N, C-alpha and C positions, 0 to 999 in steps of 0.2 A: 487211296482216298483222294477225291478231288473236291476242293473248295472253290467256289466262285463267288467273288464279291462284285456286285453290280452297284456302282456309284450312281446316286441321283444328283440333281442340281444342288449347288451349295445352299445352305441355310445359315445366315449370319456368318460366323467365323468357322463353321464346321461343314464337312461333307458327310451327309447321311447316305447309307447304302443298305443293301440286303445281302446277307451271306447265306449261301446254299452249300449243303454237304451232299455230294453225289446226286445233285439235281433236286434236292428237297430243302425247302426253306428251313434255316436253323436259327437265325437271329438277325436283328438289325445291326448295322455297324456305324461307327462314327470315326472320322479321321479329320486331320487338319485339312485346310483348303488345298485343292489341286491348283498348282501354279506352273507356269512355263519355266520358272527359275526357282531354285531352292532358297528358302529362308530357314536357317537352322531352327528346329523346334516348332516351326509353324507351317510346314509344307507336307502334304501327303506324298507317299512314295509314288514312283512312276507306275502306270498301268503295265501289266506284264504277268508272266508266270514265274513263280518262285517255289523252290522246294522248302518244305517246313520240317524242322526237327524240334525236338523238345530238349532244351538245355537249361542249365542253371542260370538264373538272372541275378547278378550281384546287386542290381538296383532294387529288385523286389524281394530278394532273399528267398526265392522259391523257383521251382522248375516251371518254365513257360514255353509256349510255342515260339520259335524263332524263324523268321523268314530269311533264307540264305541268299547271299549274292545280290542284294538290292543295290543297283548302281548309285554311288555317292551317299549311301546310308550305311550305318552300322547299328546293330542291336535292335532291329525292328521286330517287335513282338506283337502277339495278340494277347490282350489282357483286359481286366475289368476297368471301368471308368465311365463317367457320364457326360463329360463336357470336353470341348476342344482343349481346355487348359490341362486335362488329364493325359493328353497324348503329345508326344514329340515325334510325330511321324509314324507312331504305332497304330494298330487297329484295335478299337474298343468294340465290344459287343453288348447288346441289351435286348430285352424282350419287347420294348415299346419305344416309340419316338415321341418326344415332347418338344416341338420347335427345333432348336439347335442342340438338343441333348437327347440322350437315350436313358431309359430307366431299367432297373432290375439287372444291372450289368453282372453282378456276381452270380445270379441265378443262370443267366445266359452263358457266362463264361464257364461255370462249373460243368454244365451239360455239354458244351462244346469241347472243353478240355478232356472230359472223360472219353469222348468219341475219338479225339486225336490220340490220346494216350493208348487206347486199346489198339488203334491202327498201328501205332508205333511199336507196341509190344509184339504185334503180329508181323513185324518187319514189312509192313505195307509202305510203299512210297507215298508220301503226302505232299500234295501240291496245292497252291492257291493261285488262281488266276484273278487278277484285279482288272475289271473292265471300267473304263471311263464312261460317264453319262453320255447318252446319245441325245443331244439337244436338238430340237427341231428348229 
């Protein structure tokens, strides 16, 4: 399973993007701002390709997708949330964009998680590639 996250230009204190699963649009995304340097809890992960596994999250007390081997980050997950204050380097998903926020995050997350979980149970390799915005 291949996930592709295409970041757009920042909006306020958030980076909005579009998430595709095997080339088909699946959800909008929200991350912290992309920076050349890391500010703990306020900076999006570096663009790149990461393997995704489902593991137990002590913070959320449930199983969630985890991005593995993100340089200088630990515990980067895909999870529900609507605002930049809901993420600390993680990727949030939603069905709509409203300014610097996303809406219906639980609906979008539940649908995405079901697909990731099915792929995981089928022993598929799951990867996400994060693409920085192409600004003109």
